SELOBA-987258 format. One line per field, with one value per residue: residue number from 1; residue in three letters; x, y, z of N, C-alpha, C, CB in turn. Coordinates in Angstrom, 1 decimal. Glycine has a CB too. Layout:
// SELOBA-987258
n: [NUM|...] .
res: [ala|...] .
nxx: [X|...] .
nyy: [Y|...] .
nzz: [Z|...] .
caxx: [X|...] .
cayy: [Y|...] .
cazz: [Z|...] .
cxx: [X|...] .
cyy: [Y|...] .
czz: [Z|...] .
cbxx: [X|...] .
cbyy: [Y|...] .
cbzz: [Z|...] .
***
This chain:
// SELOBA-987258
n: [1|2|3|4|5|6|7|8|9|10|11|12|13|14|15|16|17|18|19|20|21|22|23|24|25|26|27|28|29|30|31|32|33|34|35|36|37|38|39|40|41|42|43|44|45|46|47|48|49|50|51|52|53|54|55|56|57|58|59|60|61|62|63|64|65|66|67|68|69|70|71|72|73|74|75|76|77|78|79|80|81|82|83|84|85|86|87|88|89|90|91|92|93|94|95|96|97|98|99|100|101|102|103|104|105|106|107|108|109|110|111|112|113|114|115|116|117|118|119|120|121|122|123|124|125|126|127|128|129|130|131|132|133|134|135|136|137|138|139|140|141|142|143|144|145|146|147|148|149|150|151|152|153|154|155|156|157|158|159|160|161|162|163|164|165|166|167|168|169|170|171|172|173|174|175|176|177|178|179|180|181|182|183|184|185|186|187|188|189|190|191|192|193|194|195|196|197|198|199|200|201|202|203|204|205|206|207|208|209|210|211|212|213|214|215|216|217|218|219|220|221|222|223|224|225|226] .
res: [unk|unk|unk|unk|unk|unk|unk|unk|unk|unk|unk|unk|unk|unk|unk|unk|unk|unk|unk|unk|unk|unk|unk|unk|unk|unk|unk|unk|unk|unk|unk|unk|unk|unk|unk|unk|unk|unk|unk|unk|unk|unk|unk|unk|unk|unk|unk|unk|unk|unk|unk|unk|unk|unk|unk|unk|unk|unk|unk|unk|unk|unk|unk|unk|unk|unk|unk|unk|unk|unk|unk|unk|unk|unk|unk|unk|unk|unk|unk|unk|unk|unk|unk|unk|unk|unk|unk|unk|unk|unk|unk|unk|unk|unk|unk|unk|unk|unk|unk|unk|unk|unk|unk|unk|unk|unk|unk|unk|unk|unk|unk|unk|unk|unk|unk|unk|unk|unk|unk|unk|unk|unk|unk|unk|unk|unk|unk|unk|unk|unk|unk|unk|unk|unk|unk|unk|unk|unk|unk|unk|unk|unk|unk|unk|unk|unk|unk|unk|unk|unk|unk|unk|unk|unk|unk|unk|unk|unk|unk|unk|unk|unk|unk|unk|unk|unk|unk|unk|unk|unk|unk|unk|unk|unk|unk|unk|unk|unk|unk|unk|unk|unk|unk|unk|unk|unk|unk|unk|unk|unk|unk|unk|unk|unk|unk|unk|unk|unk|unk|unk|unk|unk|unk|unk|unk|unk|unk|unk|unk|unk|unk|unk|unk|unk|unk|unk|unk|unk|unk|unk|unk|unk|unk|unk|unk|unk] .
nxx: [-45.4|-44.9|-47.2|-49.2|-48.5|-48.8|-51.6|-52.5|-51.6|-53.1|-55.7|-55.4|-55.0|-57.4|-59.1|-58.2|-58.8|-61.6|-62.0|-61.1|-63.0|-65.3|-64.8|-64.7|-67.3|-68.5|-67.7|-68.9|-71.2|-73.3|-76.5|-78.5|-81.7|-84.6|-86.7|-90.0|-93.3|-96.5|-99.8|-103.2|-105.9|-109.0|-111.9|-113.9|-117.3|-118.5|-121.1|-122.6|-124.0|-127.5|-128.1|-128.8|-131.9|-132.1|-132.1|-134.8|-134.4|-134.5|-137.5|-137.3|-136.8|-138.6|-137.8|-139.6|-141.2|-139.6|-140.6|-142.8|-141.5|-141.6|-142.4|-144.0|-146.4|-149.8|-152.6|-155.8|-159.0|-161.7|-164.7|-166.9|-167.2|-168.6|-167.8|-167.6|-169.1|-167.2|-167.6|-167.9|-168.2|-166.8|-166.9|-168.5|-167.7|-168.6|-171.2|-174.6|-176.4|-179.3|-182.2|-183.5|-184.4|-185.4|-188.0|-188.8|-189.4|-187.1|-186.3|-187.8|-186.1|-184.9|-186.7|-185.7|-186.4|-186.7|-185.6|-187.9|-188.3|-186.9|-188.8|-188.9|-187.7|-189.2|-188.0|-187.8|-189.7|-189.6|-192.3|-194.7|-195.2|-198.1|-201.0|-201.9|-201.5|-202.3|-203.2|-201.8|-199.4|-198.0|-195.7|-196.8|-200.0|-201.8|-202.3|-205.1|-205.5|-207.2|-210.8|-214.0|-217.3|-220.6|-224.2|-226.4|-229.0|-232.4|-234.6|-233.9|-233.6|-236.2|-237.2|-236.1|-233.4|-230.1|-227.5|-225.2|-223.3|-221.1|-219.3|-216.7|-214.9|-211.9|-209.5|-206.2|-204.0|-200.6|-200.1|-201.8|-204.4|-208.0|-210.1|-213.3|-214.3|-216.3|-219.3|-219.1|-220.6|-223.6|-225.4|-227.7|-229.4|-229.7|-227.5|-225.4|-224.9|-224.1|-221.7|-220.1|-219.6|-218.1|-215.8|-214.8|-213.3|-211.2|-207.9|-204.9|-201.9|-199.2|-199.3|-196.7|-194.3|-191.6|-190.2|-191.0|-193.3|-196.6|-199.6|-202.6|-205.1|-207.9|-210.2|-212.6|-214.2|-216.9|-218.4|-221.4|-222.9|-225.7] .
nyy: [-133.0|-134.6|-136.2|-134.3|-133.6|-135.8|-136.1|-133.9|-134.6|-136.8|-135.7|-134.1|-136.0|-137.3|-135.3|-135.0|-137.4|-137.3|-135.2|-136.2|-138.3|-136.8|-135.4|-137.6|-138.5|-136.4|-136.7|-139.1|-140.4|-142.3|-143.2|-144.5|-146.2|-146.5|-149.5|-149.7|-150.4|-151.4|-151.4|-152.7|-150.7|-150.4|-148.6|-146.9|-146.1|-143.3|-142.3|-139.4|-137.5|-136.4|-133.1|-130.9|-129.3|-125.9|-123.8|-121.7|-118.3|-116.3|-114.3|-110.9|-108.5|-105.7|-102.6|-100.5|-97.5|-94.4|-92.1|-89.4|-86.2|-83.2|-81.1|-82.2|-82.9|-82.2|-80.4|-82.0|-81.1|-80.4|-82.1|-81.8|-79.2|-76.3|-74.0|-70.6|-67.7|-64.9|-61.6|-58.8|-56.2|-54.0|-54.5|-52.6|-52.1|-50.3|-49.8|-49.4|-51.9|-53.6|-53.8|-56.6|-58.6|-57.3|-57.1|-59.6|-61.7|-63.0|-66.5|-68.6|-69.5|-72.7|-74.7|-76.0|-78.9|-79.3|-81.8|-83.7|-83.2|-85.6|-87.8|-87.2|-89.5|-90.8|-91.5|-94.9|-96.2|-98.3|-100.7|-99.8|-101.5|-103.6|-102.7|-104.7|-108.3|-111.4|-114.6|-116.6|-115.3|-115.1|-116.1|-118.1|-119.3|-117.2|-117.9|-118.5|-116.9|-115.9|-115.2|-113.5|-113.9|-115.2|-115.4|-117.9|-117.3|-117.0|-117.1|-118.7|-121.0|-121.6|-122.4|-124.7|-124.7|-125.5|-124.9|-122.9|-121.2|-118.5|-116.6|-114.4|-111.6|-110.6|-108.3|-108.5|-106.9|-105.8|-106.4|-108.5|-107.9|-107.8|-106.7|-106.5|-106.6|-107.3|-109.3|-112.4|-114.7|-116.4|-118.8|-118.3|-115.3|-114.3|-115.0|-113.3|-111.0|-112.2|-113.5|-111.3|-110.4|-112.4|-112.2|-109.6|-108.9|-110.7|-112.3|-112.8|-114.5|-112.3|-111.7|-112.6|-111.8|-112.9|-112.9|-110.5|-108.5|-107.9|-106.6|-108.6|-110.1|-112.1|-114.8|-115.8|-118.4|-118.7|-120.8|-121.2|-122.7|-124.1] .
nzz: [27.6|25.4|25.4|24.8|22.3|20.9|21.1|19.7|17.1|16.6|16.5|14.3|12.3|12.3|11.4|8.8|7.6|7.6|5.9|3.5|3.0|2.7|0.3|-1.5|-1.6|-2.9|-5.6|-6.4|-8.7|-8.7|-7.8|-5.3|-5.7|-4.0|-3.5|-5.0|-4.0|-5.2|-4.2|-4.4|-3.8|-2.2|-2.8|-0.6|0.0|1.4|3.3|3.7|6.4|6.5|5.8|8.5|9.2|8.7|11.4|12.3|12.3|15.3|15.9|14.9|17.3|17.6|18.7|21.0|19.9|20.4|23.1|22.4|21.8|23.9|22.4|20.5|21.6|21.8|23.0|23.4|22.1|24.4|24.2|25.7|26.4|25.3|22.9|23.7|22.2|21.2|22.2|20.1|20.9|23.2|26.8|29.2|32.4|34.2|33.9|35.0|37.0|36.2|38.1|38.0|39.7|41.9|42.8|43.7|46.4|48.8|48.9|51.4|54.5|55.2|57.4|60.5|62.2|65.5|67.7|69.6|73.1|75.2|77.3|80.8|82.9|85.7|88.9|89.8|92.3|95.0|95.5|98.0|101.0|101.6|103.6|105.1|105.3|103.6|105.0|103.6|103.0|105.3|107.9|109.4|110.5|112.6|116.1|118.2|121.3|123.3|123.8|123.6|125.3|124.8|124.7|123.8|121.5|122.7|121.1|119.0|120.3|121.2|118.8|118.4|117.5|118.1|117.4|115.5|112.9|112.2|109.9|110.0|108.7|109.8|111.0|112.1|114.3|114.8|117.4|117.9|118.4|117.5|114.9|113.7|110.4|108.4|107.9|106.6|106.1|107.4|109.4|110.8|111.3|113.8|115.2|114.6|116.2|118.6|117.7|117.1|119.7|120.7|119.1|119.3|121.8|121.5|121.3|119.4|118.6|117.5|114.1|111.7|109.2|107.5|109.9|111.0|112.8|111.5|110.0|109.5|107.5|107.8|107.6|110.0|111.2|113.5|115.7|117.5|120.2|121.9] .
caxx: [-45.3|-45.1|-48.6|-49.9|-48.1|-49.5|-53.0|-52.7|-51.4|-54.3|-56.8|-55.2|-55.1|-58.8|-59.7|-57.8|-59.6|-63.0|-62.0|-61.0|-64.3|-66.3|-64.6|-65.0|-68.8|-69.0|-67.4|-69.6|-72.5|-74.2|-77.5|-79.3|-83.1|-85.4|-87.8|-91.4|-94.3|-97.8|-100.9|-104.6|-106.6|-110.4|-112.5|-115.1|-118.3|-118.8|-122.5|-122.6|-125.3|-128.3|-127.9|-129.8|-132.7|-131.6|-133.0|-135.3|-133.8|-135.6|-138.1|-136.6|-137.5|-138.7|-137.9|-140.8|-140.8|-139.3|-141.7|-142.8|-140.9|-142.6|-142.9|-145.0|-147.7|-150.8|-153.8|-157.0|-160.1|-162.7|-165.9|-168.0|-167.2|-169.1|-167.0|-168.5|-168.7|-166.6|-168.3|-167.1|-168.2|-166.1|-167.8|-168.3|-167.9|-169.2|-172.6|-175.5|-177.0|-180.7|-182.8|-184.5|-185.0|-185.7|-189.4|-189.0|-189.0|-186.1|-186.9|-187.8|-185.1|-185.4|-187.0|-185.1|-187.2|-185.9|-186.0|-188.8|-187.6|-187.1|-189.6|-188.2|-188.0|-189.3|-187.3|-188.6|-189.8|-190.1|-193.7|-194.9|-195.8|-199.5|-201.3|-202.1|-201.2|-203.2|-202.6|-200.9|-198.2|-197.4|-194.8|-197.6|-201.4|-201.9|-203.0|-206.0|-205.1|-208.4|-211.9|-215.1|-218.3|-221.9|-225.3|-227.2|-230.3|-233.5|-235.5|-233.5|-233.8|-237.6|-237.5|-235.4|-232.1|-229.1|-226.1|-225.1|-222.0|-221.0|-218.0|-216.4|-213.6|-211.3|-208.1|-205.4|-202.9|-199.2|-200.1|-202.7|-205.8|-208.9|-211.0|-214.2|-214.5|-217.6|-219.8|-219.0|-221.8|-224.2|-226.5|-228.9|-229.1|-229.7|-226.2|-224.3|-224.5|-223.3|-220.4|-219.3|-219.2|-217.0|-214.6|-214.3|-212.2|-210.3|-206.4|-204.1|-200.4|-199.0|-198.9|-195.3|-193.8|-190.1|-189.8|-191.3|-194.7|-197.3|-201.1|-203.1|-206.5|-208.2|-211.6|-212.7|-215.6|-217.2|-219.6|-222.0|-223.8|-226.6] .
cayy: [-132.4|-135.7|-136.6|-133.2|-133.6|-137.0|-135.9|-133.0|-135.3|-137.7|-134.9|-133.6|-137.1|-137.6|-134.3|-135.2|-138.5|-136.8|-134.4|-137.1|-139.0|-135.9|-135.2|-138.7|-138.5|-135.4|-137.2|-140.4|-140.1|-143.4|-143.0|-145.7|-145.9|-147.5|-150.3|-149.1|-151.5|-150.8|-152.3|-152.3|-150.0|-150.4|-147.3|-147.0|-145.0|-142.6|-141.7|-138.1|-137.3|-135.4|-131.7|-130.6|-128.1|-124.7|-123.2|-120.4|-117.2|-115.7|-113.1|-109.7|-107.7|-104.3|-101.8|-99.6|-96.1|-93.5|-91.2|-88.1|-85.0|-82.3|-80.2|-82.9|-83.2|-81.1|-80.6|-82.3|-80.3|-81.1|-82.1|-81.5|-77.8|-75.6|-72.7|-69.4|-66.7|-63.7|-60.4|-57.9|-54.9|-54.0|-54.5|-51.5|-52.6|-49.3|-49.6|-49.8|-53.2|-53.4|-54.6|-57.5|-59.4|-56.5|-57.2|-60.9|-62.0|-64.1|-67.8|-68.8|-70.3|-74.1|-74.9|-77.2|-79.5|-79.6|-83.1|-83.6|-83.6|-87.0|-87.8|-87.4|-90.7|-90.7|-92.6|-96.1|-96.3|-99.7|-100.7|-99.8|-102.7|-103.5|-102.4|-106.0|-109.5|-112.6|-115.6|-117.3|-114.6|-115.0|-117.2|-119.1|-118.8|-116.7|-118.8|-117.8|-116.9|-115.7|-114.6|-113.1|-114.8|-114.8|-116.3|-118.4|-116.6|-117.8|-117.2|-119.9|-122.2|-122.0|-123.0|-126.0|-124.6|-125.6|-124.7|-122.1|-120.7|-117.2|-116.4|-113.0|-111.2|-109.8|-107.8|-108.7|-105.9|-106.3|-106.9|-109.6|-107.4|-108.1|-105.7|-107.1|-105.8|-107.5|-110.6|-113.1|-115.6|-116.8|-119.8|-117.6|-113.9|-114.0|-115.3|-112.4|-110.2|-113.1|-113.8|-110.1|-110.3|-113.3|-111.8|-108.2|-108.9|-111.8|-112.0|-113.8|-114.3|-111.3|-112.3|-112.3|-112.1|-112.9|-112.6|-109.2|-108.4|-107.2|-106.8|-109.7|-110.2|-113.5|-115.2|-116.5|-119.0|-118.8|-121.7|-121.0|-123.8|-123.9] .
cazz: [26.3|24.4|25.3|24.1|20.9|20.3|21.0|18.6|15.9|16.4|16.1|12.9|11.4|12.2|10.5|7.4|7.0|7.4|4.7|2.3|2.8|2.2|-1.1|-2.3|-1.7|-3.9|-6.9|-6.7|-9.4|-8.7|-6.8|-5.0|-5.8|-3.1|-4.2|-4.9|-4.0|-5.5|-3.7|-4.8|-2.7|-2.3|-2.5|0.3|-0.2|2.7|3.3|4.5|7.1|5.9|6.5|9.5|8.8|9.2|12.4|11.9|13.2|16.2|15.4|15.2|18.3|17.2|19.9|21.0|19.4|21.5|23.5|21.7|22.4|24.4|21.3|19.6|22.3|21.6|23.8|22.6|22.5|25.3|23.4|26.6|26.5|24.1|22.8|23.8|21.2|21.8|21.9|19.4|21.5|24.5|28.0|30.1|33.7|35.1|33.5|36.1|36.9|36.3|39.2|37.5|40.8|43.1|43.3|44.1|47.8|48.9|49.3|52.9|55.0|55.6|58.9|61.2|63.3|66.8|68.3|70.8|74.3|75.8|78.5|82.0|83.6|87.1|89.6|90.2|93.7|95.4|96.0|99.4|101.6|101.9|105.0|105.8|104.5|103.7|105.8|102.8|102.9|106.6|108.3|110.0|110.9|114.0|117.0|119.1|122.7|124.2|123.1|124.4|125.6|124.2|125.1|122.7|121.5|123.2|120.0|118.2|121.2|121.2|117.5|118.4|117.0|119.1|116.9|114.3|112.6|111.6|109.4|110.1|108.2|110.9|110.8|113.3|114.2|115.1|118.8|118.1|118.6|116.5|114.4|112.8|109.2|107.9|108.1|105.3|106.0|108.7|109.2|111.4|111.5|115.3|115.8|114.2|117.3|119.5|117.1|117.3|121.1|120.9|118.3|119.7|122.8|121.3|121.1|118.7|118.5|116.5|112.7|111.3|107.8|107.5|111.3|111.5|113.1|110.5|110.1|108.7|107.2|107.8|107.8|111.2|111.4|114.9|115.9|118.8|120.5|123.1] .
cxx: [-45.5|-46.5|-49.4|-49.7|-48.8|-51.0|-53.3|-52.5|-52.5|-55.5|-56.6|-55.4|-56.6|-59.5|-59.4|-58.5|-61.0|-63.0|-61.9|-62.3|-65.3|-66.1|-64.9|-66.5|-69.2|-68.7|-68.1|-70.9|-73.5|-75.2|-78.3|-80.8|-83.8|-86.4|-89.1|-92.4|-95.6|-98.8|-102.2|-105.3|-108.1|-111.0|-113.8|-116.0|-118.7|-120.2|-122.4|-124.0|-126.1|-128.1|-129.1|-130.6|-132.2|-132.6|-133.5|-134.7|-134.9|-136.2|-137.4|-137.4|-137.4|-138.7|-139.0|-140.3|-140.5|-140.5|-141.6|-142.1|-142.0|-143.2|-143.9|-146.4|-148.6|-152.0|-155.0|-158.1|-161.1|-164.1|-167.1|-168.2|-167.7|-168.4|-168.0|-168.1|-168.1|-167.3|-167.4|-167.1|-167.5|-167.2|-167.4|-168.7|-168.5|-170.6|-173.5|-176.2|-178.5|-181.2|-183.9|-185.2|-185.3|-187.1|-189.7|-188.5|-188.0|-186.8|-186.8|-186.6|-185.6|-185.6|-186.3|-186.0|-186.3|-186.5|-186.9|-188.0|-187.9|-187.9|-188.7|-188.6|-188.1|-188.6|-188.2|-188.6|-190.2|-191.5|-193.8|-195.6|-197.3|-199.8|-201.6|-201.8|-202.2|-202.5|-201.6|-199.5|-197.5|-196.5|-195.6|-199.0|-201.4|-202.7|-203.8|-205.6|-206.3|-209.5|-213.0|-216.2|-219.6|-222.9|-226.1|-228.5|-231.5|-234.5|-235.2|-233.7|-235.2|-238.0|-236.8|-234.0|-231.1|-227.7|-226.2|-223.7|-222.0|-219.5|-217.7|-215.0|-213.0|-209.9|-207.4|-204.2|-201.6|-199.1|-201.0|-204.1|-206.6|-209.8|-211.9|-214.5|-215.9|-218.0|-219.8|-220.3|-222.3|-225.3|-227.8|-228.5|-229.0|-228.3|-225.1|-223.9|-223.7|-221.9|-219.5|-218.8|-218.1|-215.7|-214.0|-213.1|-211.1|-208.8|-205.8|-202.6|-200.2|-198.6|-197.5|-195.1|-192.3|-189.6|-190.2|-192.8|-195.4|-198.8|-201.5|-204.6|-206.9|-209.7|-211.7|-214.1|-215.8|-218.5|-220.1|-223.0|-224.6|-226.1] .
cyy: [-133.4|-136.1|-135.5|-133.3|-134.8|-136.8|-134.9|-133.7|-136.2|-136.9|-134.5|-134.7|-137.4|-136.6|-134.5|-136.3|-138.1|-136.0|-135.2|-137.8|-138.0|-135.6|-136.4|-138.9|-137.5|-135.9|-138.5|-140.0|-141.1|-143.1|-144.2|-145.3|-147.0|-148.2|-149.7|-150.3|-150.8|-151.8|-151.7|-151.7|-149.9|-149.1|-147.5|-145.8|-144.5|-141.9|-140.5|-138.0|-136.2|-134.1|-131.4|-129.3|-126.9|-124.1|-121.9|-119.3|-116.7|-114.5|-111.8|-108.9|-106.2|-103.5|-100.8|-98.2|-95.2|-92.5|-89.9|-87.0|-84.1|-81.4|-80.9|-83.1|-81.9|-81.4|-80.9|-81.5|-81.1|-80.9|-81.7|-80.0|-77.2|-74.2|-71.5|-68.4|-65.5|-62.5|-59.4|-56.5|-55.0|-53.9|-53.3|-52.0|-51.6|-49.1|-50.1|-51.1|-53.0|-54.4|-55.5|-58.3|-58.6|-56.7|-58.6|-61.1|-63.1|-65.4|-67.9|-69.7|-71.7|-74.2|-76.2|-77.7|-79.9|-81.0|-82.9|-84.0|-84.9|-86.9|-88.0|-88.6|-90.5|-91.9|-93.7|-96.3|-97.8|-99.7|-100.7|-101.0|-102.6|-103.2|-103.6|-107.1|-110.6|-113.6|-116.5|-116.7|-114.6|-116.2|-118.3|-118.5|-118.4|-117.7|-118.0|-118.0|-116.8|-115.1|-114.2|-114.2|-114.3|-115.8|-116.7|-117.8|-117.5|-118.0|-118.4|-121.1|-122.6|-122.6|-124.3|-125.9|-124.6|-125.2|-123.8|-121.6|-119.4|-117.0|-114.9|-112.8|-110.2|-109.4|-107.9|-107.7|-106.6|-106.8|-108.0|-109.2|-107.7|-107.0|-106.4|-106.2|-106.0|-109.0|-111.3|-113.9|-115.9|-117.8|-119.2|-116.2|-113.5|-114.2|-114.3|-111.5|-111.0|-113.3|-112.5|-110.0|-111.3|-112.8|-110.5|-108.3|-110.0|-111.3|-113.2|-113.5|-113.3|-112.0|-111.8|-112.7|-111.9|-112.5|-111.3|-109.1|-107.5|-107.4|-107.9|-109.6|-111.6|-113.7|-116.1|-117.1|-119.3|-119.7|-121.5|-122.1|-123.5|-124.7] .
czz: [25.2|24.3|24.6|22.6|20.2|20.1|19.8|17.3|15.6|15.9|14.7|11.9|11.2|11.3|9.1|6.8|6.8|6.2|3.5|2.0|2.2|0.7|-2.0|-2.5|-2.8|-5.3|-7.3|-7.3|-9.3|-7.5|-6.5|-4.9|-4.9|-3.9|-3.9|-5.0|-4.1|-5.0|-4.2|-3.6|-3.1|-1.9|-1.7|0.1|1.2|2.5|4.3|5.2|6.4|6.6|7.4|9.0|9.5|10.3|12.0|12.9|14.1|15.6|15.8|16.2|17.8|18.5|19.8|20.5|20.6|21.8|22.7|22.5|22.9|23.4|20.4|20.3|22.2|22.4|22.9|23.0|23.4|24.6|24.3|26.7|25.2|24.0|22.8|22.8|21.9|21.3|21.1|20.1|22.8|25.7|28.9|31.5|34.6|34.8|34.7|35.9|37.1|37.4|38.7|38.7|42.0|43.6|43.8|45.6|47.8|49.3|50.8|53.3|55.4|57.1|59.4|62.3|64.4|67.3|69.5|72.0|74.8|77.1|79.7|82.7|85.1|87.8|90.0|91.7|94.0|95.9|97.5|99.9|101.8|103.4|105.8|104.8|104.6|104.5|105.0|102.7|104.3|106.9|108.9|110.3|112.3|114.9|118.0|120.6|123.7|123.3|124.1|124.6|125.0|124.7|123.9|122.6|121.8|122.0|119.1|119.0|121.2|119.9|117.4|117.8|118.1|118.7|115.6|114.1|111.8|111.1|109.3|109.4|109.2|110.5|112.2|113.2|114.7|116.5|119.0|118.3|117.3|116.2|113.4|111.6|108.6|108.2|106.7|105.1|107.4|108.5|109.8|111.7|113.0|115.9|115.5|115.4|118.3|119.0|117.3|118.7|121.4|120.2|118.8|120.7|122.6|121.0|120.4|118.9|117.4|115.1|112.3|109.8|107.8|108.8|111.8|111.6|112.0|110.8|109.1|108.6|107.1|108.0|109.0|111.4|113.0|115.0|117.3|119.0|121.8|124.3] .
cbxx: [-44.0|-44.2|-49.2|-49.6|-46.6|-49.2|-53.6|-51.7|-50.1|-54.6|-57.0|-53.8|-54.4|-59.5|-59.3|-56.3|-59.5|-63.5|-60.9|-59.9|-64.8|-66.2|-63.1|-64.4|-69.5|-68.2|-66.0|-69.8|-72.2|-73.5|-78.5|-78.9|-83.7|-86.0|-87.7|-91.7|-94.2|-97.9|-100.8|-105.3|-106.1|-111.1|-112.8|-114.7|-119.6|-117.7|-123.6|-122.3|-125.1|-129.8|-127.7|-129.2|-134.2|-131.4|-132.3|-136.9|-133.2|-135.0|-139.6|-136.3|-136.8|-139.9|-136.5|-141.4|-141.9|-138.1|-141.7|-144.2|-140.0|-142.0|-141.7|-144.5|-147.4|-151.1|-154.1|-157.3|-160.9|-162.7|-166.2|-167.8|-165.9|-170.7|-166.2|-168.3|-170.0|-165.1|-168.9|-167.6|-169.7|-165.2|-167.7|-169.2|-166.6|-168.4|-173.0|-176.6|-176.4|-181.4|-183.3|-183.8|-184.0|-185.5|-190.4|-188.3|-190.3|-185.0|-186.3|-189.1|-184.3|-184.4|-188.5|-183.6|-188.0|-186.1|-184.8|-190.0|-187.9|-185.8|-190.7|-188.3|-187.0|-190.8|-186.6|-188.2|-190.8|-189.2|-194.4|-195.8|-195.1|-200.3|-202.6|-203.5|-199.8|-203.6|-203.7|-201.4|-198.4|-198.5|-193.7|-197.0|-202.5|-202.5|-201.9|-207.4|-204.1|-208.1|-212.5|-215.8|-218.5|-221.8|-226.2|-227.3|-230.5|-234.2|-235.5|-232.0|-233.3|-238.4|-237.1|-236.2|-231.9|-229.2|-225.4|-226.1|-221.2|-221.4|-217.8|-216.3|-213.8|-211.3|-208.1|-204.9|-203.3|-198.2|-200.4|-202.3|-205.8|-209.7|-210.3|-215.5|-213.4|-217.6|-221.3|-217.8|-221.5|-224.7|-226.1|-229.3|-230.2|-230.7|-225.7|-224.9|-225.7|-224.0|-220.5|-220.1|-220.4|-217.4|-214.9|-215.4|-212.7|-210.7|-205.7|-204.5|-199.6|-197.9|-199.9|-194.3|-194.5|-189.6|-188.3|-190.9|-195.0|-197.0|-201.8|-202.6|-206.9|-207.4|-212.3|-212.3|-215.7|-217.4|-219.2|-222.7|-223.1|-228.1] .
cbyy: [-131.7|-136.8|-136.8|-131.9|-133.7|-138.3|-135.2|-131.9|-136.2|-138.4|-133.7|-133.1|-138.3|-137.6|-132.9|-135.5|-139.7|-136.1|-133.3|-138.1|-139.6|-134.6|-134.8|-140.0|-138.2|-134.1|-137.3|-141.2|-139.7|-144.7|-141.8|-146.3|-146.0|-146.7|-151.7|-148.1|-152.3|-150.5|-152.3|-153.5|-148.5|-151.6|-146.5|-147.1|-145.5|-141.6|-142.7|-136.9|-137.0|-135.8|-130.6|-130.3|-128.3|-123.7|-123.2|-120.4|-116.1|-115.4|-113.0|-109.0|-107.9|-104.1|-101.0|-99.4|-95.5|-92.6|-91.0|-87.7|-84.3|-81.5|-79.8|-84.2|-83.4|-80.8|-79.4|-83.8|-79.7|-80.4|-83.4|-82.1|-77.2|-75.3|-72.7|-68.8|-66.3|-63.6|-59.7|-57.7|-54.5|-52.8|-55.9|-50.3|-53.2|-48.0|-50.4|-48.7|-54.1|-53.8|-53.6|-58.5|-60.5|-55.0|-56.9|-61.9|-62.3|-63.7|-69.0|-69.4|-69.7|-75.2|-74.9|-76.8|-80.7|-78.5|-84.0|-84.6|-82.5|-87.7|-88.8|-86.1|-91.8|-90.7|-92.1|-97.4|-95.3|-100.3|-101.9|-98.5|-103.2|-104.7|-101.5|-106.1|-110.0|-113.1|-116.5|-117.6|-113.2|-115.0|-116.7|-119.8|-119.9|-115.3|-119.7|-118.4|-115.8|-114.7|-115.7|-111.8|-115.1|-114.7|-115.5|-120.0|-116.0|-117.2|-115.9|-119.8|-121.9|-120.8|-122.1|-127.0|-123.3|-127.0|-126.0|-120.9|-121.8|-116.0|-117.1|-112.5|-110.5|-110.6|-106.3|-110.2|-104.7|-105.2|-105.8|-110.5|-105.9|-109.4|-104.5|-107.5|-106.0|-107.3|-110.6|-113.9|-116.9|-115.5|-121.1|-118.4|-113.0|-114.8|-116.7|-111.5|-109.6|-114.4|-114.2|-108.9|-110.5|-114.7|-111.7|-107.4|-109.0|-112.7|-111.8|-113.8|-115.6|-110.3|-111.9|-113.0|-111.1|-112.0|-112.8|-108.1|-107.8|-107.7|-105.4|-111.0|-109.3|-114.3|-115.8|-115.6|-120.4|-117.4|-123.2|-119.6|-125.2|-124.3] .
cbzz: [26.2|24.8|26.8|24.7|20.7|21.2|22.3|18.7|16.0|17.7|17.0|12.8|11.9|13.6|11.0|7.4|8.0|8.6|4.7|2.5|4.1|2.9|-1.3|-1.6|-0.4|-3.7|-7.1|-5.4|-10.8|-8.6|-7.2|-3.6|-7.2|-1.9|-3.7|-6.0|-2.6|-7.0|-2.1|-5.4|-2.5|-1.5|-3.8|1.8|-0.9|3.1|3.7|3.7|8.6|6.0|5.4|10.9|9.0|8.1|13.8|12.0|12.3|17.6|15.8|13.9|19.7|16.3|20.1|22.4|18.5|21.1|25.0|21.2|21.5|25.6|20.5|19.2|23.9|20.1|24.7|22.8|21.3|26.7|22.8|27.9|27.0|24.2|21.5|25.2|20.4|21.3|23.1|18.0|21.7|24.6|28.7|29.7|34.3|34.9|32.3|36.3|38.0|34.9|40.3|36.6|41.1|42.8|42.1|43.2|48.6|49.9|48.6|53.4|56.2|55.1|59.1|61.7|62.7|67.8|68.6|70.6|75.4|75.9|78.5|82.9|83.3|87.5|90.8|89.4|94.3|96.5|95.4|99.8|102.9|101.4|105.0|106.4|104.9|102.3|106.4|101.4|102.4|107.7|109.3|111.2|110.6|114.1|117.8|118.9|123.0|125.4|122.1|123.8|127.1|122.7|126.2|122.7|120.1|124.4|119.1|117.8|122.6|121.4|116.4|117.6|116.1|119.7|116.7|114.4|111.7|112.5|107.9|111.5|106.8|112.2|110.3|113.5|115.1|114.8|119.7|119.1|118.9|116.9|113.8|113.5|108.2|106.3|108.7|105.2|105.2|109.5|110.0|112.7|110.8|116.0|115.3|113.1|118.0|119.7|115.6|116.9|122.0|120.3|116.9|120.3|124.2|120.1|122.5|117.2|118.3|116.9|111.6|112.2|106.8|106.4|111.3|110.4|114.5|109.0|109.8|109.3|106.0|108.8|106.6|112.5|110.7|115.5|115.7|118.8|120.7|122.9] .
***
């Protein structure tokens, strides 16, 4: 209790002192003036930047005009069409039609040319083999197997002729037989008959072409001696 009383007394004394100091300040009329110091100040010239040129405003965009309304569209006249005059009189559709063109014959119908028929192609037939072949077309020249005999003409012997040649054109069949066709040349006419007797019964080996027996035509020189 004593401590509390002492504290309370201390606080009350402090408040009383603060109140006295406050009242003493109110009655003091002397004011303290602070010292004023004046210094010379240099004025500096400030150069302002040149004003920038004003930018030109962008061109004003004019919006396109609105499309015309349907009521403003009007059809333009077609200059290629010629206006037809209108008849003032009414047309009678029951009136008879005059036969202006009854006496004229109708034009002929156009004629259509039919294409010519294409020629019928005959089938190509392979060429038929010849009835006989030359010796150059054979596999080889036929070889003489036998021949006939003949006597030298005495008429030529009396004239001192001892030798002569006759060239015959002969046909050899597929079996080697000989057929005299004609006399090609002769040194003496008297030897032609003798040459025919020699060639008539003669035999040759069968002529062949590509391994097959055929007929052949050849020239056969026959020499007859005394």
